[in-house]
All heavy atoms as TSV, in Angstrom:
chain	resi	resn	atom	element	x	y	z
A	1	ARG	N	N	23.175	-47.476	82.165
A	1	ARG	CA	C	22.925	-46.203	81.515
A	1	ARG	C	C	22.717	-46.386	80.016
A	1	ARG	O	O	21.870	-45.727	79.434
A	1	ARG	CB	C	24.102	-45.257	81.761
A	1	ARG	CG	C	24.122	-44.696	83.137
A	1	ARG	CD	C	25.197	-43.653	83.258
A	1	ARG	NE	N	25.620	-43.607	84.637
A	1	ARG	CZ	C	26.786	-43.208	85.031
A	1	ARG	NH1	N	27.684	-42.830	84.158
A	1	ARG	NH2	N	27.075	-43.179	86.305
A	2	ALA	N	N	23.546	-47.267	79.416
A	2	ALA	CA	C	23.389	-47.494	77.977
A	2	ALA	C	C	22.011	-48.046	77.652
A	2	ALA	O	O	21.392	-47.652	76.671
A	2	ALA	CB	C	24.479	-48.433	77.469
A	3	LEU	N	N	21.517	-48.961	78.495
A	3	LEU	CA	C	20.172	-49.506	78.263
A	3	LEU	C	C	19.114	-48.420	78.362
A	3	LEU	O	O	18.150	-48.418	77.600
A	3	LEU	CB	C	19.875	-50.622	79.261
A	3	LEU	CG	C	20.574	-51.949	78.992
A	3	LEU	CD1	C	20.334	-52.913	80.150
A	3	LEU	CD2	C	20.110	-52.555	77.692
A	4	ALA	N	N	19.266	-47.495	79.301
A	4	ALA	CA	C	18.302	-46.405	79.438
A	4	ALA	C	C	18.307	-45.522	78.198
A	4	ALA	O	O	17.244	-45.124	77.713
A	4	ALA	CB	C	18.620	-45.579	80.684
A	5	VAL	N	N	19.476	-45.224	77.676
A	5	VAL	CA	C	19.553	-44.401	76.472
A	5	VAL	C	C	18.963	-45.147	75.285
A	5	VAL	O	O	18.264	-44.570	74.452
A	5	VAL	CB	C	21.012	-43.970	76.193
A	5	VAL	CG1	C	21.123	-43.247	74.860
A	5	VAL	CG2	C	21.517	-43.081	77.319
A	6	LEU	N	N	19.219	-46.452	75.195
A	6	LEU	CA	C	18.674	-47.235	74.086
A	6	LEU	C	C	17.150	-47.241	74.082
A	6	LEU	O	O	16.527	-47.360	73.033
A	6	LEU	CB	C	19.189	-48.677	74.151
A	6	LEU	CG	C	20.626	-48.877	73.684
A	6	LEU	CD1	C	21.114	-50.269	74.059
A	6	LEU	CD2	C	20.729	-48.669	72.187
A	7	SER	N	N	16.541	-47.142	75.259
A	7	SER	CA	C	15.080	-47.160	75.328
A	7	SER	C	C	14.462	-45.788	75.057
A	7	SER	O	O	13.254	-45.664	74.950
A	7	SER	CB	C	14.622	-47.678	76.685
A	7	SER	OG	O	14.972	-46.760	77.702
A	8	ASN	N	N	15.296	-44.758	74.939
A	8	ASN	CA	C	14.814	-43.403	74.700
A	8	ASN	C	C	14.260	-43.301	73.280
A	8	ASN	O	O	14.864	-43.760	72.319
A	8	ASN	CB	C	15.971	-42.410	74.899
A	8	ASN	CG	C	15.515	-40.982	74.877
A	8	ASN	OD1	O	14.518	-40.625	74.257
A	8	ASN	ND2	N	16.245	-40.137	75.559
A	9	ASP	N	N	13.112	-42.669	73.137
A	9	ASP	CA	C	12.457	-42.545	71.835
A	9	ASP	C	C	13.285	-41.803	70.796
A	9	ASP	O	O	13.142	-42.036	69.605
A	9	ASP	CB	C	11.108	-41.831	71.972
A	9	ASP	CG	C	10.061	-42.701	72.638
A	9	ASP	OD1	O	10.246	-43.932	72.644
A	9	ASP	OD2	O	9.074	-42.149	73.140
A	10	CYS	N	N	14.154	-40.899	71.225
A	10	CYS	CA	C	14.899	-40.091	70.251
A	10	CYS	C	C	16.128	-40.822	69.724
A	10	CYS	O	O	16.850	-40.300	68.890
A	10	CYS	CB	C	15.311	-38.754	70.854
A	10	CYS	SG	S	16.582	-38.878	72.116
A	11	LEU	N	N	16.371	-42.052	70.161
A	11	LEU	CA	C	17.563	-42.764	69.728
A	11	LEU	C	C	17.584	-42.982	68.220
A	11	LEU	O	O	18.645	-43.039	67.612
A	11	LEU	CB	C	17.690	-44.107	70.445
A	11	LEU	CG	C	18.978	-44.871	70.154
A	11	LEU	CD1	C	20.195	-44.102	70.653
A	11	LEU	CD2	C	18.947	-46.239	70.767
A	12	GLY	N	N	16.428	-43.068	67.605
A	12	GLY	CA	C	16.382	-43.268	66.164
A	12	GLY	C	C	17.099	-42.178	65.390
A	12	GLY	O	O	17.548	-42.402	64.275
A	13	ALA	N	N	17.213	-41.007	65.990
A	13	ALA	CA	C	17.903	-39.903	65.332
A	13	ALA	C	C	19.412	-39.974	65.530
A	13	ALA	O	O	20.150	-39.238	64.891
A	13	ALA	CB	C	17.377	-38.569	65.871
A	14	ALA	N	N	19.883	-40.854	66.398
A	14	ALA	CA	C	21.313	-40.970	66.663
A	14	ALA	C	C	22.021	-41.626	65.480
A	14	ALA	O	O	21.421	-42.346	64.696
A	14	ALA	CB	C	21.543	-41.793	67.932
A	15	THR	N	N	23.300	-41.391	65.381
A	15	THR	CA	C	24.070	-42.001	64.299
A	15	THR	C	C	24.194	-43.502	64.538
A	15	THR	O	O	24.158	-43.963	65.684
A	15	THR	CB	C	25.477	-41.398	64.234
A	15	THR	OG1	O	26.193	-41.761	65.405
A	15	THR	CG2	C	25.439	-39.895	64.079
A	16	PRO	N	N	24.364	-44.267	63.483
A	16	PRO	CA	C	24.566	-45.714	63.658
A	16	PRO	C	C	25.761	-46.025	64.559
A	16	PRO	O	O	25.715	-46.969	65.340
A	16	PRO	CB	C	24.791	-46.223	62.233
A	16	PRO	CG	C	24.044	-45.258	61.380
A	16	PRO	CD	C	24.227	-43.922	62.057
A	17	LEU	N	N	26.819	-45.231	64.479
A	17	LEU	CA	C	27.984	-45.485	65.337
A	17	LEU	C	C	27.648	-45.296	66.807
A	17	LEU	O	O	28.077	-46.075	67.657
A	17	LEU	CB	C	29.157	-44.583	64.949
A	17	LEU	CG	C	29.926	-45.006	63.712
A	17	LEU	CD1	C	31.009	-43.985	63.381
A	17	LEU	CD2	C	30.538	-46.378	63.888
A	18	LEU	N	N	26.874	-44.258	67.126
A	18	LEU	CA	C	26.475	-44.039	68.514
A	18	LEU	C	C	25.584	-45.172	68.993
A	18	LEU	O	O	25.765	-45.699	70.094
A	18	LEU	CB	C	25.765	-42.691	68.661
A	18	LEU	CG	C	25.201	-42.381	70.052
A	18	LEU	CD1	C	26.311	-42.403	71.099
A	18	LEU	CD2	C	24.483	-41.051	70.042
A	19	ARG	N	N	24.621	-45.573	68.165
A	19	ARG	CA	C	23.766	-46.695	68.546
A	19	ARG	C	C	24.592	-47.958	68.755
A	19	ARG	O	O	24.372	-48.705	69.712
A	19	ARG	CB	C	22.691	-46.936	67.480
A	19	ARG	CG	C	21.629	-45.853	67.440
A	19	ARG	CD	C	20.424	-46.263	66.607
A	19	ARG	NE	N	20.747	-46.758	65.290
A	19	ARG	CZ	C	20.690	-46.053	64.174
A	19	ARG	NH1	N	20.327	-44.788	64.202
A	19	ARG	NH2	N	20.979	-46.603	63.011
A	20	ALA	N	N	25.538	-48.210	67.866
A	20	ALA	CA	C	26.385	-49.397	67.999
A	20	ALA	C	C	27.184	-49.352	69.288
A	20	ALA	O	O	27.271	-50.351	70.013
A	20	ALA	CB	C	27.318	-49.519	66.797
A	21	ASP	N	N	27.775	-48.202	69.587
A	21	ASP	CA	C	28.560	-48.079	70.820
A	21	ASP	C	C	27.706	-48.342	72.051
A	21	ASP	O	O	28.117	-49.060	72.962
A	21	ASP	CB	C	29.185	-46.684	70.923
A	21	ASP	CG	C	30.348	-46.487	69.974
A	21	ASP	OD1	O	30.900	-47.490	69.477
A	21	ASP	OD2	O	30.710	-45.322	69.735
A	22	LEU	N	N	26.517	-47.773	72.078
A	22	LEU	CA	C	25.626	-47.973	73.223
A	22	LEU	C	C	25.206	-49.431	73.345
A	22	LEU	O	O	25.171	-49.987	74.442
A	22	LEU	CB	C	24.395	-47.074	73.094
A	22	LEU	CG	C	24.646	-45.583	73.269
A	22	LEU	CD1	C	23.400	-44.791	72.896
A	22	LEU	CD2	C	25.070	-45.267	74.701
A	23	ARG	N	N	24.890	-50.053	72.215
A	23	ARG	CA	C	24.487	-51.462	72.259
A	23	ARG	C	C	25.634	-52.353	72.717
A	23	ARG	O	O	25.430	-53.293	73.477
A	23	ARG	CB	C	23.967	-51.893	70.893
A	23	ARG	CG	C	22.592	-51.339	70.611
A	23	ARG	CD	C	22.054	-51.860	69.295
A	23	ARG	NE	N	20.670	-51.501	69.164
A	23	ARG	CZ	C	20.172	-50.739	68.206
A	23	ARG	NH1	N	20.956	-50.263	67.267
A	23	ARG	NH2	N	18.890	-50.458	68.160
A	24	LEU	N	N	26.852	-52.071	72.266
A	24	LEU	CA	C	27.990	-52.878	72.695
A	24	LEU	C	C	28.282	-52.684	74.174
A	24	LEU	O	O	28.604	-53.646	74.886
A	24	LEU	CB	C	29.221	-52.561	71.847
A	24	LEU	CG	C	29.176	-53.106	70.428
A	24	LEU	CD1	C	30.355	-52.573	69.617
A	24	LEU	CD2	C	29.155	-54.627	70.420
A	25	LEU	N	N	28.165	-51.460	74.675
A	25	LEU	CA	C	28.345	-51.218	76.115
A	25	LEU	C	C	27.304	-51.981	76.919
A	25	LEU	O	O	27.621	-52.616	77.931
A	25	LEU	CB	C	28.239	-49.721	76.426
A	25	LEU	CG	C	29.426	-48.860	76.045
A	25	LEU	CD1	C	29.075	-47.386	76.219
A	25	LEU	CD2	C	30.643	-49.220	76.881
A	26	ALA	N	N	26.062	-51.918	76.486
A	26	ALA	CA	C	24.999	-52.628	77.190
A	26	ALA	C	C	25.210	-54.135	77.109
A	26	ALA	O	O	25.037	-54.851	78.102
A	26	ALA	CB	C	23.637	-52.247	76.614
A	27	ALA	N	N	25.599	-54.634	75.941
A	27	ALA	CA	C	25.822	-56.068	75.774
A	27	ALA	C	C	26.949	-56.553	76.671
A	27	ALA	O	O	26.846	-57.617	77.295
A	27	ALA	CB	C	26.144	-56.391	74.316
A	28	GLU	N	N	28.012	-55.773	76.754
A	28	GLU	CA	C	29.133	-56.158	77.610
A	28	GLU	C	C	28.699	-56.225	79.073
A	28	GLU	O	O	29.051	-57.147	79.796
A	28	GLU	CB	C	30.280	-55.168	77.438
A	28	GLU	CG	C	31.541	-55.571	78.162
A	28	GLU	CD	C	32.673	-54.614	77.879
A	28	GLU	OE1	O	32.427	-53.429	77.582
A	28	GLU	OE2	O	33.818	-55.065	77.964
A	29	ALA	N	N	27.900	-55.251	79.498
A	29	ALA	CA	C	27.427	-55.239	80.878
A	29	ALA	C	C	26.480	-56.401	81.165
A	29	ALA	O	O	26.478	-56.949	82.259
A	29	ALA	CB	C	26.731	-53.910	81.178
A	30	LEU	N	N	25.679	-56.793	80.180
A	30	LEU	CA	C	24.700	-57.864	80.363
A	30	LEU	C	C	25.283	-59.267	80.202
A	30	LEU	O	O	24.674	-60.242	80.612
A	30	LEU	CB	C	23.575	-57.720	79.342
A	30	LEU	CG	C	22.512	-56.681	79.627
A	30	LEU	CD1	C	21.591	-56.545	78.420
A	30	LEU	CD2	C	21.731	-57.034	80.856
A	31	ALA	N	N	26.446	-59.367	79.578
A	31	ALA	CA	C	26.969	-60.668	79.150
A	31	ALA	C	C	27.032	-61.698	80.276
A	31	ALA	O	O	26.747	-62.871	80.054
A	31	ALA	CB	C	28.340	-60.502	78.511
A	32	LYS	N	N	27.387	-61.288	81.472
A	32	LYS	CA	C	27.519	-62.251	82.570
A	32	LYS	C	C	26.174	-62.664	83.159
A	32	LYS	O	O	26.054	-63.725	83.736
A	32	LYS	CB	C	28.404	-61.677	83.666
A	32	LYS	CG	C	29.836	-61.542	83.243
A	32	LYS	CD	C	30.703	-61.000	84.341
A	32	LYS	CE	C	32.130	-60.866	83.834
A	32	LYS	NZ	N	33.016	-60.267	84.809
A	33	ARG	N	N	25.152	-61.807	83.008
A	33	ARG	CA	C	23.853	-62.090	83.611
A	33	ARG	C	C	22.813	-62.606	82.628
A	33	ARG	O	O	21.938	-63.374	82.992
A	33	ARG	CB	C	23.291	-60.825	84.279
A	33	ARG	CG	C	24.105	-60.350	85.453
A	33	ARG	CD	C	23.515	-59.094	86.044
A	33	ARG	NE	N	23.631	-58.012	85.060
A	33	ARG	CZ	C	22.752	-57.041	84.925
A	33	ARG	NH1	N	21.707	-56.972	85.683
A	33	ARG	NH2	N	22.924	-56.109	84.022
A	34	ASP	N	N	22.885	-62.133	81.402
A	34	ASP	CA	C	21.834	-62.457	80.430
A	34	ASP	C	C	22.447	-62.572	79.041
A	34	ASP	O	O	22.433	-61.628	78.258
A	34	ASP	CB	C	20.764	-61.365	80.471
A	34	ASP	CG	C	19.537	-61.705	79.651
A	34	ASP	OD1	O	19.582	-62.660	78.842
A	34	ASP	OD2	O	18.517	-61.007	79.810
A	35	ALA	N	N	22.997	-63.738	78.757
A	35	ALA	CA	C	23.716	-63.937	77.501
A	35	ALA	C	C	22.802	-63.745	76.292
A	35	ALA	O	O	23.240	-63.223	75.262
A	35	ALA	CB	C	24.358	-65.317	77.467
A	36	ALA	N	N	21.549	-64.140	76.387
A	36	ALA	CA	C	20.633	-64.009	75.245
A	36	ALA	C	C	20.381	-62.538	74.909
A	36	ALA	O	O	20.423	-62.147	73.733
A	36	ALA	CB	C	19.321	-64.726	75.537
A	37	ALA	N	N	20.129	-61.722	75.923
A	37	ALA	CA	C	19.916	-60.290	75.678
A	37	ALA	C	C	21.195	-59.635	75.177
A	37	ALA	O	O	21.156	-58.781	74.285
A	37	ALA	CB	C	19.434	-59.600	76.961
A	38	ALA	N	N	22.333	-60.036	75.735
A	38	ALA	CA	C	23.607	-59.483	75.295
A	38	ALA	C	C	23.871	-59.835	73.837
A	38	ALA	O	O	24.319	-58.995	73.057
A	38	ALA	CB	C	24.739	-59.989	76.186
A	39	ALA	N	N	23.574	-61.060	73.453
A	39	ALA	CA	C	23.791	-61.480	72.066
A	39	ALA	C	C	22.873	-60.709	71.119
A	39	ALA	O	O	23.298	-60.306	70.029
A	39	ALA	CB	C	23.562	-62.982	71.932
A	40	ARG	N	N	21.625	-60.479	71.529
A	40	ARG	CA	C	20.705	-59.708	70.691
A	40	ARG	C	C	21.232	-58.290	70.483
A	40	ARG	O	O	21.258	-57.769	69.363
A	40	ARG	CB	C	19.314	-59.661	71.330
A	40	ARG	CG	C	18.301	-58.861	70.528
A	40	ARG	CD	C	16.947	-58.782	71.221
A	40	ARG	NE	N	17.002	-58.370	72.607
A	40	ARG	CZ	C	17.171	-57.110	73.025
A	40	ARG	NH1	N	17.326	-56.131	72.145
A	40	ARG	NH2	N	17.182	-56.824	74.301
A	41	LEU	N	N	21.670	-57.652	71.561
A	41	LEU	CA	C	22.206	-56.303	71.449
A	41	LEU	C	C	23.476	-56.268	70.600
A	41	LEU	O	O	23.686	-55.342	69.816
A	41	LEU	CB	C	22.507	-55.733	72.845
A	41	LEU	CG	C	21.291	-55.305	73.652
A	41	LEU	CD1	C	21.677	-55.062	75.101
A	41	LEU	CD2	C	20.675	-54.054	73.049
A	42	ALA	N	N	24.314	-57.289	70.738
A	42	ALA	CA	C	25.545	-57.334	69.954
A	42	ALA	C	C	25.230	-57.500	68.471
A	42	ALA	O	O	25.885	-56.886	67.621
A	42	ALA	CB	C	26.449	-58.462	70.449
A	43	ARG	N	N	24.230	-58.310	68.143
A	43	ARG	CA	C	23.834	-58.459	66.737
A	43	ARG	C	C	23.309	-57.137	66.170
A	43	ARG	O	O	23.607	-56.769	65.032
A	43	ARG	CB	C	22.764	-59.541	66.598
A	43	ARG	CG	C	23.312	-60.938	66.639
A	43	ARG	CD	C	22.246	-61.991	66.329
A	43	ARG	NE	N	22.777	-63.296	66.616
A	43	ARG	CZ	C	22.662	-63.924	67.782
A	43	ARG	NH1	N	21.995	-63.364	68.778
A	43	ARG	NH2	N	23.194	-65.108	67.968
A	44	GLU	N	N	22.515	-56.422	66.974
A	44	GLU	CA	C	22.004	-55.126	66.536
A	44	GLU	C	C	23.152	-54.136	66.358
A	44	GLU	O	O	23.162	-53.344	65.404
A	44	GLU	CB	C	20.987	-54.601	67.536
A	44	GLU	CG	C	19.691	-55.395	67.549
A	44	GLU	CD	C	18.765	-55.005	68.688
A	44	GLU	OE1	O	19.090	-54.083	69.466
A	44	GLU	OE2	O	17.701	-55.643	68.813
A	45	ALA	N	N	24.125	-54.168	67.263
A	45	ALA	CA	C	25.287	-53.286	67.149
A	45	ALA	C	C	26.074	-53.591	65.884
A	45	ALA	O	O	26.519	-52.678	65.181
A	45	ALA	CB	C	26.185	-53.440	68.380
A	46	LEU	N	N	26.233	-54.863	65.579
A	46	LEU	CA	C	26.951	-55.253	64.374
A	46	LEU	C	C	26.232	-54.721	63.130
A	46	LEU	O	O	26.864	-54.217	62.197
A	46	LEU	CB	C	27.078	-56.775	64.325
A	46	LEU	CG	C	28.013	-57.371	63.300
A	46	LEU	CD1	C	29.416	-56.808	63.425
A	46	LEU	CD2	C	28.037	-58.885	63.435
A	47	GLY	N	N	24.919	-54.792	63.138
A	47	GLY	CA	C	24.152	-54.226	62.026
A	47	GLY	C	C	24.354	-52.731	61.887
A	47	GLY	O	O	24.514	-52.211	60.778
A	48	ASP	N	N	24.353	-52.014	63.013
A	48	ASP	CA	C	24.595	-50.571	62.977
A	48	ASP	C	C	25.994	-50.262	62.459
A	48	ASP	O	O	26.192	-49.328	61.687
A	48	ASP	CB	C	24.420	-49.953	64.365
A	48	ASP	CG	C	22.966	-49.770	64.744
A	48	ASP	OD1	O	22.122	-49.640	63.836
A	48	ASP	OD2	O	22.659	-49.749	65.952
A	49	LEU	N	N	26.976	-51.042	62.912
A	49	LEU	CA	C	28.342	-50.823	62.437
A	49	LEU	C	C	28.441	-51.045	60.934
A	49	LEU	O	O	29.123	-50.298	60.237
A	49	LEU	CB	C	29.319	-51.746	63.173
A	49	LEU	CG	C	29.636	-51.352	64.609
A	49	LEU	CD1	C	30.415	-52.463	65.303
A	49	LEU	CD2	C	30.397	-50.040	64.661
A	50	ARG	N	N	27.752	-52.054	60.438
A	50	ARG	CA	C	27.799	-52.318	58.992
A	50	ARG	C	C	27.155	-51.184	58.200
A	50	ARG	O	O	27.542	-50.919	57.060
A	50	ARG	CB	C	27.126	-53.649	58.685
A	50	ARG	CG	C	28.014	-54.802	59.086
A	50	ARG	CD	C	27.563	-56.113	58.479
A	50	ARG	NE	N	28.563	-57.128	58.703
A	50	ARG	CZ	C	28.345	-58.264	59.347
A	50	ARG	NH1	N	27.143	-58.552	59.811
A	50	ARG	NH2	N	29.309	-59.130	59.507
A	51	LEU	N	N	26.164	-50.502	58.792
A	51	LEU	CA	C	25.573	-49.337	58.120
A	51	LEU	C	C	26.558	-48.175	58.048
A	51	LEU	O	O	26.557	-47.414	57.088
A	51	LEU	CB	C	24.330	-48.861	58.881
A	51	LEU	CG	C	23.062	-49.680	58.749
A	51	LEU	CD1	C	21.990	-49.126	59.683
A	51	LEU	CD2	C	22.568	-49.679	57.318
A	52	ALA	N	N	27.380	-48.031	59.085
A	52	ALA	CA	C	28.231	-46.853	59.203
A	52	ALA	C	C	29.647	-47.056	58.688
A	52	ALA	O	O	30.302	-46.084	58.336
A	52	ALA	CB	C	28.287	-46.423	60.676
A	53	LEU	N	N	30.115	-48.302	58.648
A	53	LEU	CA	C	31.514	-48.564	58.317
A	53	LEU	C	C	31.606	-49.583	57.191
A	53	LEU	O	O	30.665	-50.333	56.948
A	53	LEU	CB	C	32.242	-49.128	59.547
A	53	LEU	CG	C	32.189	-48.279	60.821
A	53	LEU	CD1	C	32.714	-49.073	61.994
A	53	LEU	CD2	C	32.958	-46.987	60.642
A	54	ASP	N	N	32.758	-49.638	56.543
A	54	ASP	CA	C	32.926	-50.701	55.557
A	54	ASP	C	C	33.310	-51.994	56.272
A	54	ASP	O	O	33.772	-51.978	57.402
A	54	ASP	CB	C	33.926	-50.324	54.467
A	54	ASP	CG	C	35.351	-50.207	54.963
A	54	ASP	OD1	O	35.811	-51.102	55.696
A	54	ASP	OD2	O	36.017	-49.228	54.581
A	55	ASP	N	N	33.069	-53.114	55.623
A	55	ASP	CA	C	33.254	-54.409	56.269
A	55	ASP	C	C	34.695	-54.701	56.676
A	55	ASP	O	O	34.941	-55.608	57.455
A	55	ASP	CB	C	32.726	-55.543	55.383
A	55	ASP	CG	C	31.215	-55.661	55.456
A	55	ASP	OD1	O	30.629	-55.224	56.463
A	55	ASP	OD2	O	30.621	-56.188	54.506
A	56	GLY	N	N	35.654	-53.930	56.163
A	56	GLY	CA	C	37.044	-54.141	56.537
A	56	GLY	C	C	37.446	-53.418	57.809
A	56	GLY	O	O	38.579	-53.553	58.268
A	57	ASP	N	N	36.529	-52.652	58.393
A	57	ASP	CA	C	36.859	-51.881	59.595
A	57	ASP	C	C	37.068	-52.796	60.798
A	57	ASP	O	O	36.312	-53.735	61.011
A	57	ASP	CB	C	35.736	-50.878	59.878
A	57	ASP	CG	C	36.152	-49.837	60.900
A	57	ASP	OD1	O	36.232	-50.192	62.088
A	57	ASP	OD2	O	36.388	-48.694	60.502
A	58	ALA	N	N	38.064	-52.489	61.589
A	58	ALA	CA	C	38.406	-53.305	62.761
A	58	ALA	C	C	37.273	-53.350	63.784
A	58	ALA	O	O	37.131	-54.338	64.515
A	58	ALA	CB	C	39.680	-52.776	63.407
A	59	ARG	N	N	36.452	-52.317	63.862
A	59	ARG	CA	C	35.353	-52.319	64.835
A	59	ARG	C	C	34.326	-53.394	64.488
A	59	ARG	O	O	33.737	-54.003	65.367
A	59	ARG	CB	C	34.691	-50.948	64.900
A	59	ARG	CG	C	35.598	-49.915	65.541
A	59	ARG	CD	C	34.948	-48.589	65.662
A	59	ARG	NE	N	33.844	-48.683	66.595
A	59	ARG	CZ	C	33.031	-47.675	66.880
A	59	ARG	NH1	N	33.192	-46.516	66.294
A	59	ARG	NH2	N	32.059	-47.825	67.739
A	60	ILE	N	N	34.099	-53.603	63.211
A	60	ILE	CA	C	33.162	-54.651	62.798
A	60	ILE	C	C	33.717	-56.014	63.178
A	60	ILE	O	O	32.999	-56.860	63.718
A	60	ILE	CB	C	32.863	-54.556	61.291
A	60	ILE	CG1	C	32.046	-53.289	61.019
A	60	ILE	CG2	C	32.122	-55.796	60.799
A	60	ILE	CD1	C	31.751	-53.041	59.569
A	61	ALA	N	N	34.993	-56.220	62.924
A	61	ALA	CA	C	35.618	-57.496	63.289
A	61	ALA	C	C	35.564	-57.719	64.793
A	61	ALA	O	O	35.288	-58.829	65.253
A	61	ALA	CB	C	37.061	-57.528	62.791
A	62	ALA	N	N	35.813	-56.680	65.581
A	62	ALA	CA	C	35.779	-56.811	67.039
A	62	ALA	C	C	34.373	-57.133	67.534
A	62	ALA	O	O	34.187	-57.977	68.416
A	62	ALA	CB	C	36.298	-55.534	67.696
A	63	ALA	N	N	33.362	-56.466	66.969
A	63	ALA	CA	C	31.986	-56.735	67.374
A	63	ALA	C	C	31.577	-58.153	66.985
A	63	ALA	O	O	30.903	-58.846	67.754
A	63	ALA	CB	C	31.039	-55.716	66.749
A	64	ALA	N	N	31.987	-58.596	65.820
A	64	ALA	CA	C	31.669	-59.960	65.384
A	64	ALA	C	C	32.335	-60.983	66.303
A	64	ALA	O	O	31.716	-61.987	66.659
A	64	ALA	CB	C	32.096	-60.161	63.941
A	65	ALA	N	N	33.573	-60.735	66.694
A	65	ALA	CA	C	34.270	-61.653	67.601
A	65	ALA	C	C	33.588	-61.698	68.955
A	65	ALA	O	O	33.467	-62.762	69.571
A	65	ALA	CB	C	35.732	-61.226	67.751
A	66	PHE	N	N	33.123	-60.549	69.436
A	66	PHE	CA	C	32.388	-60.505	70.708
A	66	PHE	C	C	31.121	-61.327	70.616
A	66	PHE	O	O	30.782	-62.099	71.515
A	66	PHE	CB	C	32.081	-59.042	71.059
A	66	PHE	CG	C	31.288	-58.862	72.326
A	66	PHE	CD1	C	31.774	-59.301	73.544
A	66	PHE	CD2	C	30.065	-58.218	72.296
A	66	PHE	CE1	C	31.054	-59.117	74.711
A	66	PHE	CE2	C	29.336	-58.030	73.448
A	66	PHE	CZ	C	29.839	-58.470	74.677
A	67	LEU	N	N	30.419	-61.215	69.503
A	67	LEU	CA	C	29.196	-61.975	69.294
A	67	LEU	C	C	29.473	-63.466	69.273
A	67	LEU	O	O	28.729	-64.250	69.871
A	67	LEU	CB	C	28.526	-61.522	68.002
A	67	LEU	CG	C	27.199	-62.141	67.645
A	67	LEU	CD1	C	26.190	-61.957	68.762
A	67	LEU	CD2	C	26.670	-61.544	66.378
A	68	VAL	N	N	30.551	-63.862	68.632
A	68	VAL	CA	C	30.920	-65.278	68.598
A	68	VAL	C	C	31.164	-65.798	70.030
A	68	VAL	O	O	30.721	-66.870	70.392
A	68	VAL	CB	C	32.159	-65.506	67.705
A	68	VAL	CG1	C	32.747	-66.893	67.908
A	68	VAL	CG2	C	31.787	-65.283	66.251
A	69	ARG	N	N	31.854	-64.998	70.842
A	69	ARG	CA	C	32.102	-65.404	72.236
A	69	ARG	C	C	30.802	-65.530	73.010
A	69	ARG	O	O	30.651	-66.446	73.823
A	69	ARG	CB	C	33.042	-64.405	72.921
A	69	ARG	CG	C	34.471	-64.502	72.454
A	69	ARG	CD	C	35.437	-63.785	73.370
A	69	ARG	NE	N	35.087	-62.422	73.698
A	69	ARG	CZ	C	35.427	-61.342	72.981
A	69	ARG	NH1	N	36.127	-61.473	71.882
A	69	ARG	NH2	N	35.062	-60.141	73.367
A	70	LEU	N	N	29.851	-64.641	72.778
A	70	LEU	CA	C	28.570	-64.712	73.478
A	70	LEU	C	C	27.782	-65.944	73.073
A	70	LEU	O	O	27.060	-66.525	73.885
A	70	LEU	CB	C	27.728	-63.462	73.172
A	70	LEU	CG	C	28.110	-62.181	73.861
A	70	LEU	CD1	C	27.271	-61.036	73.318
A	70	LEU	CD2	C	27.950	-62.290	75.361
A	71	ASP	N	N	27.892	-66.335	71.817
A	71	ASP	CA	C	27.101	-67.466	71.313
A	71	ASP	C	C	27.635	-68.828	71.755
A	71	ASP	O	O	26.992	-69.840	71.516
A	71	ASP	CB	C	27.023	-67.412	69.784
A	71	ASP	CG	C	25.969	-66.426	69.307
A	71	ASP	OD1	O	25.088	-66.064	70.104
A	71	ASP	OD2	O	26.029	-66.024	68.136
A	72	ARG	N	N	28.787	-68.860	72.367
A	72	ARG	CA	C	29.342	-70.142	72.812
A	72	ARG	C	C	28.682	-70.627	74.061
A	72	ARG	O	O	28.166	-70.009	74.869
A	72	ARG	CB	C	30.835	-70.012	73.068
A	72	ARG	CG	C	31.598	-69.898	71.780
A	72	ARG	CD	C	33.063	-69.902	72.027
A	72	ARG	NE	N	33.719	-69.686	70.751
A	72	ARG	CZ	C	34.960	-69.260	70.644
A	72	ARG	NH1	N	35.674	-69.024	71.703
A	72	ARG	NH2	N	35.485	-69.106	69.457
C-alpha cells in the first residue's frame, strides 16, 4: 500500500514526514526481497526526515541505522 501511495502524483503535496513514513514502511516491506530498492527508499526517507526534523531527532537516527543495516 505504501508503494502505491508513493507512486500517486499528489504525493508531492504531502508533508516530508508523511513521505518519510511511507518510504520507511515500503522499505521495511521490501527489505527481504529487494535490498537495493529498500535502500533507495530508506535514503529518500532519510532526506525527507532531514527536511522536516533537526538532525538530533531520534527518527533520523533510527532511519540512518536502518539504512546501515540494509547496506550490509
